[in-house]
C-alpha positions as CSV (number, residue, x, y, z in Angstrom):
1,M,123.7,105.6,142.2
2,D,126.9,107.4,143.0
3,E,125.6,108.0,146.6
4,R,125.1,104.2,147.0
5,A,128.7,103.5,145.8
6,Q,130.2,106.2,148.1
7,S,128.1,104.9,151.2
8,R,129.3,101.2,150.4
9,Q,133.1,102.3,150.2
10,P,133.6,103.0,153.9
11,E,131.7,99.9,154.9
12,Q,134.0,97.8,152.6
13,E,137.2,99.4,154.2
14,D,135.9,98.7,157.6
15,D,135.5,94.9,156.7
16,R,139.1,94.8,155.5
17,P,141.8,93.8,157.9
18,E,143.7,96.7,159.5
19,M,147.0,95.3,157.8
20,L,145.4,95.6,154.4
21,V,144.5,99.4,155.0
22,K,148.0,100.0,156.3
23,L,149.5,98.3,153.1
24,Q,147.5,100.6,150.8
25,E,148.6,103.7,152.7
26,R,152.2,102.5,152.5
27,K,151.8,101.7,148.7
28,E,150.3,105.4,148.2
29,R,153.3,106.9,150.1
30,H,155.8,104.7,148.2
31,A,154.4,105.8,144.9
32,K,155.6,109.5,145.5
33,R,159.3,108.2,146.2
34,G,162.0,108.8,143.7
35,L,163.2,106.0,141.2
36,P,166.5,105.0,143.1
37,A,164.3,104.5,146.4
38,R,161.8,102.4,144.3
39,I,164.5,100.2,142.8
40,G,166.1,99.8,146.2
41,V,162.7,98.5,147.6
42,V,162.5,96.0,144.7
43,V,166.0,94.8,145.1
44,I,165.5,94.3,148.9
45,G,162.2,92.5,148.4
46,V,163.7,90.1,145.7
47,V,166.8,89.5,148.1
48,L,164.6,88.8,151.0
49,V,162.2,86.4,149.1
50,I,165.4,84.3,147.8
51,L,166.8,84.3,151.1
52,G,163.5,83.1,152.6
53,I,163.3,80.3,150.0
54,F,166.9,79.3,150.8
55,M,166.1,79.4,154.5
56,S,162.9,77.2,153.9
57,G,165.1,74.4,152.6
58,P,165.7,71.3,154.5
59,G,168.5,71.2,157.0
60,I,168.8,75.0,157.1
61,P,167.6,76.6,160.3
62,G,165.6,79.9,160.1
63,P,162.3,81.6,159.7
64,G,162.0,81.2,156.0
65,I,158.3,81.7,155.5
66,V,158.4,84.8,157.7
67,V,161.4,86.2,155.6
68,I,159.5,85.5,152.4
69,L,156.4,87.4,153.6
70,I,158.6,90.3,154.5
71,G,160.1,90.4,151.1
72,L,156.6,90.1,149.6
73,S,155.5,93.1,151.5
74,F,158.4,95.0,150.0
75,L,157.4,93.8,146.5
76,A,153.7,94.5,147.0
77,L,154.6,98.2,147.1
78,E,155.7,98.0,143.4
79,F,153.8,94.9,141.9
80,D,150.2,94.3,141.8
81,R,150.6,90.5,141.7
82,A,152.6,90.4,144.9
83,E,150.1,92.8,146.5
84,R,147.3,90.5,145.6
85,L,149.2,87.5,147.0
86,L,150.0,89.4,150.2
87,E,146.4,90.3,150.5
88,K,145.3,86.7,150.3
89,V,147.8,85.8,153.1
90,I,146.6,88.7,155.2
91,V,142.9,87.8,154.8
92,W,143.7,84.1,155.4
93,A,145.6,84.9,158.7
94,D,142.8,87.2,159.8
95,N,140.2,84.6,159.3
96,A,142.4,82.1,161.2
97,K,142.8,84.6,164.1
98,E,139.0,85.1,164.3
99,R,138.4,81.3,164.2
100,A,141.0,81.0,167.1
101,E,139.4,83.7,169.1
102,N,135.9,82.2,168.6
103,A,136.9,78.7,169.2
104,P,135.0,77.0,172.2
105,R,136.8,77.1,175.5
106,S,137.1,73.3,175.5
107,Q,139.0,73.4,172.3
108,K,141.4,76.1,173.5
109,I,142.1,74.1,176.7
110,A,142.7,70.8,174.5
111,T,145.0,72.7,172.2
112,G,147.0,74.0,175.1
113,V,147.2,70.5,176.7
114,I,148.3,69.0,173.5
115,G,150.9,71.6,172.9
116,A,152.3,71.2,176.4
117,L,152.3,67.3,176.1
118,L,154.3,67.6,172.7
119,L,156.7,69.9,174.3
120,A,157.1,67.6,177.2
121,G,157.6,64.6,175.0
122,F,160.3,66.5,173.0
123,V,162.1,67.3,176.1
124,V,162.0,63.8,177.5
125,W,163.1,62.4,174.1
126,A,166.0,65.0,174.0
127,I,167.2,63.9,177.5
128,L,166.8,60.1,177.0
129,D,168.6,60.1,173.6
130,D,171.2,62.8,174.7
131,I,170.2,65.2,172.0
132,P,172.2,68.4,172.4
133,L,169.7,71.3,172.5
134,L,172.6,73.9,172.3
135,P,175.4,73.7,169.7
136,I,178.7,72.5,171.1
137,V,181.4,74.9,170.7
């Protein structure tokens, strides 16, 4: 029975997204660090998550979700709940990537055309309504 469990382990690791394997390696290296470094990682993670939440607010420009995920990756080194949440996000993103890669050619073309039309529509709207695209100093 041990042989079957050992033979399944490499297969399970191969099925996991590469980012999850790297996260586990980072977590193992992080566990060997001293207490001040570990506290610093937690503080940085909390600050980044709070900053990301702030940047996600209405009227505030910035990549809030990306900053939250970066902060979560710091917190995942110390806390299992943060690691589980980050794992869910990574698996979801990996599945979305696979779906996009396996999409039919016609769907990829339609998505590109719709994106180009939306961008062109925004540019026309910005020109006609005289919306400044750059802040005026």
